[in-house]
N, C-alpha and C positions, 0 to 999 in steps of 0.2 A: 420233588421232581417226578417221582413215580406217579403221584396223583395227577399231575399235569398231563403226563403221557396217556394215562388211562382216560382222562376227560377228553383229550383230543381224539383218541381212538373211538370213544363213544359218539362224538359228534360226527365223525366220518361214517360210522356204521349207521347212525340215524339218517344221515343224508342219503346214503346208498339205498336204505329201505324205502325212504320217501320217493326217491327217483324211480323205484320199481313200481310203487303203488299209485303214483300220480304221473301226470304228463306235463309237457311244455308246449305252448303255442308261441311261436315267434315268427318274425317276418319283417317286411318293409312296407311303408306307406309311400305311394307314388301319386303324382299328379297325372291323371289319365291323359291330359292334353299334351304335356311336354315330356313326360317320363321322368321328371325331376323328383327327388325325394321330398316328402312333406315333413317339414320341421315341426316338432312339438304338437303333432296331432294326437288325438285320443283314440285308444283302442280298448274296448271293454267287453266283457261277457254279460249280456243283459240279464238282470235279475240276480246277479252275484256280486261279491265283493272284489272280483278280479277286474282290474283296470290299470292302465298305465299310459304314459306318453311316449311318442316316438322321439328319438334323439335327433341330433343335427344331421345324421345320415339317413333318417327315416326308419331306423331300427326300433322295434318294440319286442318285448319279451314278457310273456305271462307264464310263470313257472309254478310248480306245486299245485297244478290244477287237477282235481279229481277226474277220473274218466267219466265220460258221459257225452250227451248231445247239448250243444250250446248255440245261442244266437250271438254271433260276434258283431259288434257295432263299431265302425270306424268313422270319425268325423274330424273336421277342422274348420276354422272360421273361413268363410268364403267358398266352401265346398259342399256338395251334396253329401248326405249321410249314406254310408254303405252298410248294408245288412247282409250277413252271410251265415249259413248254418254250418257248424263245425262238429264233427264226430271225433272224439279223442279217446284213445285207448290207454290203459295203464302202461307206463314206461315209454310211451310214444313221444317223439319230438317232432311236432308238425311245423313245417316251414311254409309260410304263405307270402304271396306277392299280391298286395292289395292296391288297386288303382281306383282313385276317387276323382270323379269329374268336378270341375269348377261349378259353382252353384248355378243351377238353372231354375227348376221348379222346387220350391221349399218342401221338404219332406218332414212330417211331424212324427211324434211318438217318442222321440229320444232327445233328451237335453243333457249334455255333459259339459261341465266347466273344466276344460283341459288345463287352463292356467292355474286354477286352484289346486288341481291334483299335483301339478309339478311343484308348486310352492310348498305344499305340505310334506312332500317326500324327498326334497333336496335341501341340503344345508344352504346353498345359494347365497353365501355371504361374500360381500365385496366383489361380486361378479356382475358385469353388465354384458348381456348377449346382444350383439348388434346384427341386424340384417340389412340388406340393401334397401328394403322397404322403409326401414327406420331412417337410414341415412338420407333418403330422398325427401323426408319430411322437413328438414331444416332448410333455411334460406341458402340457396346454392350460389357461392361466389363464382363469378364468371359463367353462370349458367350450368356449371358442372358440380353436382353434389359429390363430396369426397369424404372418406372416412377420417382424413386429417382434420376436417372441419367438424365432424361429428364428435370426435374424441375430445375436442375442446369444451364440450358442454357436459361432460361426465363428471360425477362427484369426485373431488380430490385431484382433478387434473389441472395443472397450471401450464399455460402456454406463454412463451416469452416474446412472441411477436411474429409479424408477417414475414419479415426478412430474416432468414437464418433461424427461424423459431424452432425451439425444441419443446418436447412434451415432458413434463415432470409429474410423476404419479405418486401422490401421497408422500412427498418428501424424498423420493428416490430420484437420482440422476438418470439420464437416458441410458447410460451404460449398465445400470442396475436393473433394467427392464428387458426381459427376454421376448423377442418377437419371432413368431413362427409363421411360415406360409406353407400350407399343406404339409406340415411336419418338418420343413426345412428352416434352419436358423437364418434369419435375415439381420444384417448388421447395420443397415441404415434404411429405414422404411419411409423417410420423409425427404422431399425435395427441398432445396434451399429457400425457395419461396414457400412459406409455411402454409399455403392454401391447399397443397396437393401432396398425396402420398404416392407410393409405387403401386398401390392396390387399386385396381379398376372396380368401381362401385358395382357395375352391372354384373360382374361375375362373382361377387362375394356371396357365399351361402350363409356363413355365420362368422362373426369375429367376437371371441370371448375376451374381455378385458378383466383380469383378476388383479385388483389393486392392493390386496393385503391378505394374509392368512390363507393363501392357496395351499392345497393339499399335496400329497407326495408324488402325484403324477408329473409334476413340474419341478425342475431343479436347475442349478447352475446360475441362478440370479438371486439377489438379496432384496429386491423391492417388489416387482410386479411382472406380469406376463400378459402378452397380447397374442392370442392364437387365432390366426385367420385361415379359413378354409374356403376354397373356391368351389363353385358348383360344376356339374358336368354339362356337356353340350346337350342340346335338345335331341331327344331320341325319336321324335315323331316326324320332324320336318326341318328343312334348312331355314335359318333365320339370320338376319343381318341388322346391324344398327350403325348409323353414321351420324356424327354430330360435329358441329363447328361453332366456335365462339372466338372473340378477340384474344382469348387466353390460350386456347388449345383446340385440337381436333382429335377425334378418335374413330376407330372402326372395330366392330365386333362381329365375328362370324362364327356360326355354330351349326351343328346338325349331325345326322347319322352318316356313318361310313358303310353304306350298304343297306340291306333290307332285313328287318327282324322277322323271325318265324315263330311258330308256337313253341319250338324247343330252344331257340337261340336268339339272343338280342344282338343287334348290330352295334359295333363300336361307335362312339361319338367323338366329335372334335369340337374344340373351343379355342378360338384365337382372338386376342385383343391387342390393339396397338394404339398408343397415344403419343402425340407430340405437341410440344408447346412452341409458340412463336411470339411470346409476350415481348421479347427483346426486339422483335421486328415491328410489331404493331404499336407498342407503347410510344415511340417517338412521334407517331402520327395521332393516336387517339388519346394518349395519356402523357403528353410531353411535360405537363405540369408536375408529374409525379417524381421527376428526377431533377435536382437543381442544376445538373450539368447539361440538361436538355438532350441527353443521349439515350434516354429510355431506361427501362428497367432491365438489369443485366442478367436475368434468369432464363434458362432454357433447359429442357429435358426431353428424353425419349424413353418410352416404356413399351416393351412387347412381352406378351405371355402366351404360351400355347399349352394345350392339354389334350390328351387322347385317353378315353375311358373305355374299358372293357367290362361289361356287366353280364352276370349270369342270372337266369330267372330264379335261382335259389338264393340270391342276395350277395354272393361273393362278387368282388370287383377288384380291378387293378387300374390305377391311374398312372400315366406317364406325363411329366410336365417339364417345362423349361422356360427360362426368362432371360431377358437382358434389359437392365435399367441403366441409364446414365443421366448425369446432372452437371450443369456448367454454370459458373458465376464469373462474370468478367467486369470488374470495376476498373474503369479507365485510369491509367497512371497509378494504380494502387496494387491490386492483387488479382490473380486468376486462380480459381479453384475449380477442380473437376473431380467427379467420382464415377466409377463404373462398378456395376454389380451384375454378375451373371451366374447362372446355375442351372442344374437339371436334377431330377429325382423321380422317385416312384413311391407310391403308397398303396396299400391294399387292405381289403376286409375279406376275411375267410370265414365262411359259415359252414363248418364241417357237418356232414350228415350223421345223425346218430349221436352227436356230442352237444352238450348244452353250452359249450364254451364258444365265445366269439373272439377271433384273433385279428388284431390290427397290427400293421407294420409299416415302416417307412425307411428309405435310404436316400440320401441326397448329398450333392456336392455344390458348394458355392465359392465364388471368388470375388473379393471386394478390394478396390484400390482407390485411394484418394490422394491427391497431390495438390500442393499450393505453390504457385510461382509468384515471387515478388521481385522488386527491382534489385534487391541485394544479391539475388542469385543463390542464396543459401538453400540447402536441401530441406524440404519438408514433405514427407510422404509417409503413407501407412498402407500396408497391404495385409489382408487376412484371408487365408484359404482354409476351408474347413470341410470335413465330411462327417455327417451325423446319421445314425441309424438306430432303430429300436423296434422292439416287439412289445405288444400290450395284450394281455389276456383278460377277458371278462367272463365271469361265471355268475349266473343268477340263481338265487335261492328264494323263491317267492318274490317279495319286494326288496329283499336284501341283495347286495351285489358285492362280490369279491373282485378286485381289480389289481393286477400285478404285472410287472414287466421289467425290462432293462433297456438302457440307452448307452450308446458309445459315441463319443465326440473326439475327433482328431482335428487339430488346427495348427496352422503356422502363422505367426505374426512377424512382420518385417517393418520396423519403425525407424524413421530418421527425422530428427527435428532439431532445429537450432533456436535457442531462446534469445531473449533480448540482451543477455550478457555475452552473446556470441559463443556460447558453449553448446556443443552438439551432442545429442544423445542418440546412439545407435543401439538397436536392440532387435535381435532375431531369435525367436524361440519356437520350439515345437512342443505342443501340449497334447496330452491324452486324458480324457475324462471317462471313467467307467462308473455306471450307476445302476442301481436296482431299487425297486420300490414295491410296496404293497399297501393297499388300503381296503377297508371293509366298511360298507355302508349298512347300518342296521336300522330298519324302519319299523317303528312301533306306532300305534294309533296316535299317541301324543308326542312322541319323541323320535328324533333322528340323530344317530351318533355315527360319526365317520372318523375312526382312528386310522392313522397311517404312519409309515416310516420310510424314509429315503436314505440310502447309503451312497455317498459320493466318494469316489476314489480319484484323486488328482495325481496321475502317475508321474508327471513331469516334476512335481515338487514333493512327491512321496508323502502326501497327506491324505488322511481319510476323515470324512465328516459324516457323523451319524446325526440324522435330522428327523426327530419325531414331529409329527403334525397331528392335529385333531380339530374337528369341526363338529358342531352340534346345533340342533334346532328343537325348540320346545313349542309345540302348537298349543298355545294357550286357549285359543278358540278357532273357529273357522276363519275369522277375520284378523286375528292378532297372533303374531309368531315372534318369539325371541330367538336370537341366534348368536353364536360366538365361535371364534376360531383362534388357534395359536400355532406357532411352529418356529423351528430353527431353519436358517438358510445360509448358504455359502456360495461363493463364486471365485473364479481364478482370473477371469478377464477384467481388465480395467482400461480406462480411457486416457488419452493424451490431453483431454480437456480437464480443466480444474473447476471445482465448484465455485472458485473465486472469479472465473471469467464471465464478463458481462455478455459479450458477443464473441462467438468462436465458430466460424463456418468450417474450419479444419477440425475434423473429428476423427482422430486416430485411435488405434487399438494396440494394447500390449497384454502380455500374459507371462505367467511363471517367473516372477522376480526371484533373484537369488538373495541370500542374506547379505551379500556384499553390497547390494544396490539399495538396501533400505536401512533406516536407522537401527542401531543395536538396542536402543531403549526408547520407550514411549511412555510419557506420564509417570516416570519413575520405575517402570517395570520393564524387564527384558522382552523383546519381541521374539516370540517363539513360533509364530505361524505366519505363513506368507499368504494366507487366504483372507478374503473379505468375508465378514460374518455379520449376521443380523438375526434378531428375534422379533416376531410380530405378535401382537395381541389386538383383537378386534371384536367388538360386540355391537349388536344392533337390534332394532325392532322393525318388523313389517306390519303394516296396518292397511286393511282394505275397507275404509268406511263406506264405500259405495261400489256397486258392481263395475263402474267405469273409472274409479279412482283408486290408485295405489300409492302408499306413502312408505318410504324407506328412510330410516335414520340410523347412522352408524358412528361410533367413536373408535379411534384406533391409536395405537402407538407402535412405532418401529424403532427399535434400539439397534443402531449400527455399531456393533462392538469394535469392529476394525474396518477401516476403509484405506485403500492404498491409492494415492494419486501421484501424478507426475510432479517432480519438485521444480517449481518455477524459480526457486531461490538459488539454484545451483550456479556458483561462479568459479569454483575450483574443481579440477579433475580429481585431486586427492590432496591430502596434506595432514600429516602427523596429528597435531592437536587441534586442527580446524574442526569446528562443530559439524556434525552430520548434516545440519540444515543447509550448509553451503557446499557440500561435496557429494551427497548421495543423489542418485537419479530419481528416487521416489521418496515420498514422505508417508507417514502413517497418521491417520486421523480417526476420530470416532464422533458420534453425534446421535441426535434423536430427531424423530419426526412424529408429531402427534396432532390430533385435531378431531373435528366432528363434521360430518356431512349430512345434509338433509335433501331428499329428493321426493318430488311429487309429480305423478304423471296421470293425466286425464285423457281418455280416448273414447269417443262416442261418435259413431257414424262419420260425419265429415269434419269433426273438430278434434284437434290434437293439441294438448297443452303440456308443457314441461317446465318445471322450476327446480333449480339446484342452488343450494347455498353451501359453501365450504369454508370452514375456519381451520387454518393450519399454522403450526409453528414448526420451524426447522432450524437446527443449529449444528455447527461443526466445531471440533476442537482439534487443532493441528499440533499441539504440544507447546505452543507459545501463547496463542490467544483463542478465545471462544468467539466465533463469528457467525453471522447469518449468511448462508450462501445466497447467490443472486436470485434464486427462485423462491425465496422465503416470502411468498405472498400471503398476507394475513387473511384477507377476505376475498371471496370469489363468488359471483352471482351469475347465473345463466338462465335466461328466459327464452322459450321457443313457443311460437303459436303458428299453427297451420290450419287453414280452413278451405274446404272444397265447396264450390258453389256453382250455380248456373245449371242449365239443362243438362242432365246426364252427369252432373258433377265433373265437368270437363275443365273447369277453372280451378286453380289452386293458388292461394296466396299464403306466403310464409314470412315470418319475421323472427329474427334472432337478436337478442341483446345480451352483451357481456359486460360485466363490471369487475374490475380487479383493483385492489389497493396497490400502492406503489411498491416496486421492488427495492431492495437495499442497494446502496451504492456508496462509494468512498468519495467524500467531499474533498475539494481542493482548499488547503489551508493558506498557502501563499506560493509565490514564485520567487526564484532567485537565479543569479547567474552561476551556472555550473562550469567551472574552469577545469578542463581536462589536464591531467599530468602527462607530459611528454616523456621521452626516454631519460630526461635529467631528473625525474622524480621531484623531490622537494626543491631542487634547483631550478625548476621551471620558472620562466619569466611571467609571473602572474599579471604584471602591469601591462606587458606588451602583447599578451595572447588574447584571442577572442573567445569568450565563453559561449556556452549554449544555454538555452532556457531550461532551468531545473524546476521541478515541481515538488513542493512539500505537501504531502498528503495528510489529511486528518485521520482519525481513527477508522480502521478498516470497516467498510460497509455500515457505518453508523448513521448515514443519512438515508432518506427514502425518496424515490422518484415520485413524480405526480401520479395520481390515480389513472388507471386505464379504463376506457369504456368505448364501446363501438356497437353500432346497429347495422345489421345486414337485412335487406328486403329482396323478395323475389315474387314474381307472378308468372305462372305457367298456364298455357292454354294447350290442351290436347285436342287434336283434330283427327278422328278416324278417316282414313283415305279410302280404304276398301277392306275386305275381310283380312284380319291378321296384319294390318298395316296401320301405323299411326304416325302422325307428324306433330311434333311438339315445338312450341316456341316459348322461350323463357327470357323474361327481362329481369335483370337483377341489379342491385346496387350494393356494393360493399362499402362499409363506413359511410352510411347514408347521410349523416349530418356533418361529415368531414371533420371529425375529431382529430386534433393534432396530438397523437400519442407518441411519446418519445421513443426513439430507437437507440440512440447513444448521443453523448455530448462530447464534442471536440474541445478539450480543455485549453489546448494551446491557442487555437484560433477563436475560442469562445463562441462556438457555433453549435447550435442544436440541430440534430438530424432526426426527422420523425419517421414513424412507420408509414405504411401506404395511405394516401389520401382517399377521397371518394373515388370509386371506380365503377361506373355504370357499364353494363354489358348486355348484349342481345345474342342469345344462343339458339340454335335450331338443331333438331335431331329427327331422323327418320328411321323407324323400325319397320321392317318388312320381312 
């Protein structure tokens, strides 16, 4: 113990000495035309080993730089190269604001491969970083590219369909995926028509999808994370975009609130609004898409607003708010609606004289979903939450120490009546406190990132210690091996079951008591109310050509304990009655494992993308081992985009998706089901009228037909005048009208399919 203390003291002393004898150059890269941060640009000191990439906020840090005079070079694809002379003193922390103009005349003399630098110094395993530019490359359904459509082409992602579709990421259910918007927890990011999300594509800066093995900065979920960050409004001038299509229309407005000076930057605003009217246009344009001839029953409204305050030193404050709603109205069947609203703030603080970068956030959100059916029974779920956190980053050369803490308070109010006419009422208050630390060590051939997260669930008085680690071995400049592992936990769980084929009603519950869950599972006592998982993932990156990158990963997720709502409950309580029929919730476990392969080619006007995923998912509920409804064995995605014509103003895109069939439970036979009246066994069986009973085969032993679909789009951009463009997009969803199954009505022996071919013409004006 004494030796460890002395070693730690020596490291601190060495760091302090280095800080006094060397200096730090840090700052932000910005687009000179719009004032927006430049993502993943390169900053280097010419003729030295010091170089780095800017992050998603434009931040770059060069630390442990010896004092002296340097030529700093800033560059990024599509921008001119910036060259600036820097004088650095010992112990000095120099903060810069670098503005780079979009490419005009090519400047020679410096060539830096920014992407290669980022790949060799980041573990970057099971992470896909998405930008609005990438989203726009896929064939846009309804003329509107959307992240919901882009997520479907990622490795390991399974999508269950156009109507009420959910995304399952590497064997995890939607409730096991954490979704963040500017640091706020979002509980339902997708609309009931699975073509659209609540995130407006044109205002997305980055969206990181971490599908397995994510490190300690994220917690509270056992499968995956999607972290979406919006951009700021334009700092230089006011800008608007209007678009219309048969599916939806939107309006985006942005610009400065005042005039910037040499010492002060004006605040900026950004507002986006989107509304759908497919339920109004489909009876006219797509009447064939609904067998009732009443059109497609989906509609939604989204609005998001943001005000940003920026300093020339890099510190900033964002205030934002949103209101999303969604409605589904099936005639004579069911009405479902949800609303999500919230507001929050996040900031970056760049203290003068300190090498630490501080980030923080605080936000409140409120989500309510309700379902109304002819039986009039209550089905609703509400979740209100407040989350906040602080994150500190400290740079030591290429190494980085990152630590912080998070607080989450939430209230869940759930009411649901099952098919046995048993109602589950559940209202809970939950608090989660967490702290984390991780350290990235960068060596010429090796990157190691150990971390640990401590989660305390106050409402159930449980603590979860979760070690995480990631590593990368740079075998050569073109080949890199990587791996990651970690432990994960969560308290929130869903009202939907992994056994449900289609469920538009997606409620939330938390903090179960031991009275509500089985006392034993698989022969052992249930001692924890948490859901838990362990991840292990390993892969190889290979760049066989400057324009081609290949990524291959194998993974396993072991879900040690999963808590689901008990759909088998038929009694409120009862002495010797098995827990299976009396408890509100059941305990399960299971595994998800598989292999993903991704290849991406990008050169000038051509973009190609290929993904193949092989996945196995199983669950065990204490009685049977079964395949959940999203256990799709094979998944293939192809994307091709080509720009052509004078000025490359034409863009053609195609997307093809193939997926093997989902599991389903087959019908073995039908029988007459005679109900018992108040006479019990004395019921007149001969004189009473029975109902149709169904005898099911083994649970999910069958497989539905394979799914495949092609989407096509062609876009023409027409410059109207300076800084104004008019775009026209013709798109076709499900171009060859594949009849992909949605569900099968067993009683009426009727198959209901996903959406048929849907052509669309969309127009947008940016000025």
